[in-house]
KOLLO-737810 format. One line per field, with one value per residue (C-alpha): x, y, z; residue in one letter. Coordinates in Angstrom, 3 decimals. Layout:
<rs>
c1 <- X,...
c2 <- Y,...
c3 <- Z,...
resn <- A,...
</rs>
This chain:
<rs>
c1 <- 47.056,45.385,41.614,40.147,37.148,35.380,33.068,29.446,28.046,25.964,28.403,25.578,24.982,28.628,29.209,30.645,31.749,31.823,35.134,35.318,35.663,38.423,40.833,41.467,42.169,41.954,38.700,38.688,38.146,36.960,40.571,41.697,39.132,40.076,43.729,42.869,43.773,45.419,48.962,48.335,46.880,49.730,52.323,50.565,50.448,54.174,54.826,52.078,54.502,55.814,52.383,52.070,49.134,47.761,45.488,47.412,45.495,42.514,42.852,44.938,43.297,45.340,49.006,48.630,47.977,46.556,47.449,44.631,44.043,41.102,40.385,39.758,38.197,37.752,35.304,36.351,33.175,32.109,31.747,35.058,35.535,33.233,34.426,32.954,31.791,29.850,27.798,28.989,26.597,24.900,25.866,29.636,31.827,33.771,32.213,28.814,26.507,29.118,30.123,33.460,35.663,35.770,38.678,39.880,42.815,45.963,46.499,49.879,51.904,49.710,50.706,48.477,47.319,46.503,44.533,42.536,41.618,40.758,38.528,36.768,36.105,34.810,32.690,31.134,32.111,34.522,36.598,40.094,41.582,39.508,40.955,43.933,46.183,47.367,49.266,48.691,48.268,50.102,48.684,45.886,45.375,41.766,40.231,39.776,43.504,43.796,46.674,45.034,46.764,44.423,45.140,43.940,42.669,40.442,38.304,36.179,32.459,31.844,33.881,32.213,28.761,29.768,30.800,28.699,28.240,27.276,27.199,28.409,25.581,27.766,30.032,28.138,24.614,24.941,27.308,27.056,29.161,29.752,31.288,34.706,33.445,31.005,33.514,36.136,33.699,34.755,31.402,29.754,32.279,31.915,34.558,33.339,35.030,34.320,36.150,37.227,38.857,41.560,41.846,39.991,38.935,38.291,36.628,35.160,31.820,29.954,26.299,25.418,21.793,20.941,24.574,26.522,30.211,32.583,35.350,38.311,36.839,36.294,39.785,41.289,39.235,40.445,44.015,43.362,42.073,45.244,47.476,45.786,45.796,49.527,49.977,48.858,51.415
c2 <- 95.388,98.140,97.724,97.576,99.720,99.062,101.841,100.821,101.909,100.670,100.046,100.199,103.835,104.909,107.213,105.417,105.956,103.528,101.708,102.803,106.381,105.390,103.198,102.056,98.332,95.979,94.064,90.312,88.645,85.211,84.367,85.358,83.072,80.198,80.594,80.520,76.992,75.435,75.863,79.517,80.298,78.500,80.427,83.745,83.059,82.246,85.815,87.453,89.351,91.197,92.527,96.276,98.033,95.066,96.010,94.869,96.225,98.052,100.698,98.973,99.317,96.838,96.519,92.774,91.219,87.689,85.223,83.698,81.939,81.659,79.274,80.920,77.876,78.061,75.704,74.739,74.609,74.791,78.586,79.234,79.491,80.151,81.034,79.613,82.158,82.065,84.447,84.615,83.887,87.032,86.482,86.461,89.146,89.976,90.653,89.224,88.604,89.575,87.615,85.913,82.966,79.911,80.400,81.449,81.629,79.617,77.274,76.448,74.153,74.702,76.075,78.543,75.773,73.402,76.101,77.114,73.499,72.675,75.718,74.918,71.414,72.657,75.493,73.941,70.251,70.483,67.354,68.802,65.954,67.034,70.550,71.059,73.771,76.247,78.687,81.675,85.408,88.034,88.598,91.070,92.771,93.360,96.212,93.828,93.082,89.759,89.180,86.848,84.568,83.769,80.174,79.530,76.068,74.520,71.510,70.522,71.167,67.403,67.042,70.107,68.641,65.522,67.453,66.725,70.366,70.664,74.160,74.873,77.184,78.683,80.093,80.210,80.999,79.827,78.797,80.041,80.445,83.448,83.447,85.110,86.837,88.775,89.613,90.754,92.856,96.449,97.750,95.945,97.045,100.093,102.033,103.347,105.951,107.297,109.148,107.442,109.916,111.617,108.716,108.066,104.462,102.904,99.600,97.816,96.104,93.931,92.984,89.476,88.418,89.175,89.157,92.342,91.421,93.992,94.641,92.316,89.504,91.819,93.276,89.776,89.025,92.303,91.189,87.856,89.767,91.888,88.823,86.953,90.008,90.388,86.815,87.885,90.695
c3 <- 75.147,73.165,73.127,69.628,68.847,65.579,64.417,63.900,60.546,57.648,54.769,52.234,53.181,52.964,49.944,46.940,43.385,40.496,40.104,36.471,37.739,40.140,38.147,34.606,34.146,31.215,30.869,31.316,27.959,26.888,26.051,29.570,31.175,28.880,29.920,33.599,34.672,37.728,36.449,35.560,39.002,40.779,38.803,39.421,43.174,43.199,42.045,44.122,46.390,43.330,42.329,43.064,44.696,46.624,49.523,52.609,55.585,56.908,59.611,62.287,65.688,67.715,68.585,69.221,65.825,65.866,63.107,61.072,57.752,55.383,52.527,49.166,47.515,43.749,42.051,38.539,36.473,32.837,32.770,34.546,38.306,41.225,44.725,47.930,50.505,53.761,55.830,59.415,62.272,63.537,67.183,66.579,68.151,64.986,61.550,62.536,59.589,57.011,53.934,54.506,53.647,55.877,58.244,61.659,64.050,63.454,66.379,67.905,65.665,62.604,59.226,57.405,55.063,57.904,59.715,56.623,55.833,59.443,59.776,56.475,57.741,61.081,59.684,56.569,56.647,53.721,53.123,53.323,51.280,48.265,48.172,45.856,47.309,44.665,46.875,49.129,48.750,50.813,54.293,54.918,58.293,59.276,61.227,64.183,64.450,62.613,60.200,57.688,55.181,52.270,51.173,47.621,46.726,44.088,43.305,40.346,40.385,40.422,43.612,45.148,44.496,46.419,49.524,52.582,53.518,57.172,58.615,62.125,63.170,65.900,63.177,59.871,58.679,55.075,52.275,48.692,45.555,43.315,39.810,39.688,36.526,38.703,41.423,38.910,36.868,37.483,36.246,39.188,41.817,44.022,45.956,49.338,51.513,54.975,57.733,60.941,63.275,61.259,58.847,55.628,55.185,51.781,50.975,47.968,47.499,45.030,45.327,44.152,44.417,48.084,49.236,49.945,49.654,51.135,53.661,54.134,52.022,49.068,49.537,49.321,46.208,44.720,45.444,43.727,40.725,40.600,41.019,38.183,35.929,36.539,35.323,31.853,31.633
resn <- X,X,X,X,X,X,X,X,X,X,X,X,X,X,X,X,X,X,X,X,X,X,X,X,X,X,X,X,X,X,X,X,X,X,X,X,X,X,X,X,X,X,X,X,X,X,X,X,X,X,X,X,X,X,X,X,X,X,X,X,X,X,X,X,X,X,X,X,X,X,X,X,X,X,X,X,X,X,X,X,X,X,X,X,X,X,X,X,X,X,X,X,X,X,X,X,X,X,X,X,X,X,X,X,X,X,X,X,X,X,X,X,X,X,X,X,X,X,X,X,X,X,X,X,X,X,X,X,X,X,X,X,X,X,X,X,X,X,X,X,X,X,X,X,X,X,X,X,X,X,X,X,X,X,X,X,X,X,X,X,X,X,X,X,X,X,X,X,X,X,X,X,X,X,X,X,X,X,X,X,X,X,X,X,X,X,X,X,X,X,X,X,X,X,X,X,X,X,X,X,X,X,X,X,X,X,X,X,X,X,X,X,X,X,X,X,X,X,X,X,X,X,X,X,X,X,X,X,X,X,X,X,X
</rs>
């Protein structure tokens, strides 16, 4: 087994440029957001593998990839959709303290959906029966050697408010939500680059309140943005 070594650095200090200087994409409009319903998202996810330029992996540092799944939970509210995120416990071996989705390794005999729902229940106390599965995005391989399937689900804000959220402090520090409007706003997004060995690594970030959202989670959110945009074309 090849030993993984993850470089230690402060992502906030890595040089960045504004996304608007890096790529030209249409701006989300009020009409786009009004069209974004369950059926639209499901249909867009069905065609996700045909969407070009998705971010599929970070620098791969391990030959033995481990299968994992995360739950990209969308909350359907009056102003559109929010997404549920967590901050990982600071003592964890991988991605300590970072913003992430609830999720983890896929156990023997589990599907990606079963794993994502189980992990969300274990980490934040989510009632899996209340989550409506909309589909899944293409896998994303992380710098720590996990091949992650992002499972997309939704629930109404009324159902979300009734959840008995109980954090597993061994895994999670806190749970919060962010509007998709903020995460998909290219004027708020930054593109970071740095050198690792002979490779150049690139990652995205968005700052929301006190939360710095970056790395694999932001890459998956970027993919969701691209998938939904493609649904309008």
